[in-house]
C-alpha positions as CSV (number, residue, x, y, z in Angstrom):
1,M,13.9,7.9,28.7
2,V,13.7,9.0,24.9
3,V,14.9,6.8,21.8
4,R,15.7,8.5,18.5
5,A,15.5,6.1,15.4
6,T,17.3,6.9,12.1
7,E,16.9,4.3,9.4
8,A,19.4,4.4,6.5
9,E,20.9,2.0,3.8
10,I,24.1,1.1,2.8
11,D,24.9,0.1,-1.0
12,V,26.4,-3.2,-0.5
13,V,27.3,-3.8,-4.0
14,R,29.1,-0.3,-3.9
15,T,30.3,0.2,-0.5
16,N,32.0,-2.2,2.2
17,P,29.6,-1.8,5.3
18,A,32.5,-2.2,7.3
19,D,33.8,1.5,6.4
20,A,30.5,3.1,7.7
21,I,30.3,1.0,10.8
22,A,34.2,2.1,11.6
23,V,33.2,5.9,10.8
24,F,30.7,5.3,13.3
25,R,32.6,3.7,15.8
26,E,36.0,5.9,15.4
27,S,33.9,9.3,15.1
28,V,30.3,9.6,16.0
29,I,30.2,7.4,18.9
30,P,32.8,9.5,20.5
31,A,31.1,12.7,19.8
32,L,28.0,11.4,21.3
33,H,29.7,10.8,24.4
34,D,30.3,14.5,24.5
35,E,26.6,15.2,24.1
36,E,24.2,16.2,27.4
37,G,21.8,13.6,27.8
38,Y,23.1,10.8,25.9
39,E,22.9,7.2,27.1
40,G,23.9,4.7,24.4
41,C,22.8,3.5,21.2
42,Y,22.3,0.5,19.4
43,V,23.1,0.1,15.5
44,L,21.6,-2.5,13.7
45,L,22.5,-3.9,10.1
46,S,21.0,-6.2,7.8
47,E,22.6,-8.3,5.2
48,E,20.8,-6.4,2.7
49,G,22.7,-3.3,3.9
50,K,19.5,-1.7,6.0
51,M,20.4,0.2,9.1
52,L,18.8,1.2,11.9
53,V,20.7,3.4,14.5
54,L,18.9,4.0,18.1
55,S,20.2,6.5,20.1
56,F,19.1,7.1,23.9
57,W,18.5,10.2,25.5
58,T,17.7,11.2,28.8
59,S,14.6,13.4,27.7
60,N,13.0,14.3,24.6
61,E,14.6,18.0,25.4
62,T,18.1,16.5,25.2
63,A,17.7,14.6,22.1
64,R,16.0,17.8,20.4
65,A,18.8,19.8,21.3
66,T,21.3,17.7,19.3
67,R,19.3,18.3,16.2
68,L,18.7,22.3,17.1
69,S,22.1,22.7,17.8
70,G,23.2,21.4,14.7
71,F,25.3,18.7,16.1
72,Y,23.2,16.0,14.8
73,Q,23.4,17.1,11.3
74,E,27.2,17.0,11.6
75,Q,27.0,13.6,12.3
76,I,25.1,12.4,9.5
77,E,27.6,14.3,7.2
78,K,30.4,12.0,8.5
79,L,28.3,9.0,6.7
80,S,26.8,11.1,4.2
81,D,29.3,9.3,1.4
82,L,28.5,6.1,2.8
83,V,25.0,5.5,3.5
84,V,21.4,6.7,2.0
85,F,19.1,8.0,4.2
86,R,15.4,7.1,3.8
87,Q,14.0,9.8,5.1
88,A,15.0,13.2,6.9
89,P,17.3,11.8,9.9
90,G,16.4,12.3,13.7
91,R,12.6,13.0,13.0
92,E,11.5,9.8,14.8
93,A,11.8,9.8,18.6
94,Y,9.7,7.7,20.9
95,D,9.2,7.1,24.6
96,V,11.0,4.1,26.2
97,V,8.0,2.2,28.0
98,I,10.1,-0.9,28.4
99,A,13.6,-1.6,28.3
100,E,15.3,-5.3,29.0
101,T,18.6,-5.3,27.5
102,P,20.4,-8.4,26.4
103,Q,22.1,-8.6,29.6
104,E,19.1,-8.5,31.8
105,A,17.4,-10.9,29.6
106,V,19.8,-13.8,30.1
107,R,18.8,-15.4,33.8
């Protein structure tokens, strides 16, 4: 399993973070479900508006394919008027070497 990390920031003075979250939930997530190799995501948000999106993929190839096909950029564009990306999105990918979901951790 591979995770792709994307960092972004919402200007909480000018933009309501709920608007960006709604776009992600209503438009980006359904599109992700149609992509081969997609296994889920976490969207993390700080009080200051910093966002970290972790999307999980079956392999580096399936994660890379979404970028090469233009799919990833299409999703980024859906959020471009609501968030600022700190770096070129989608460039950071990590192998998942340990995974314990919140449900698994509670015993």
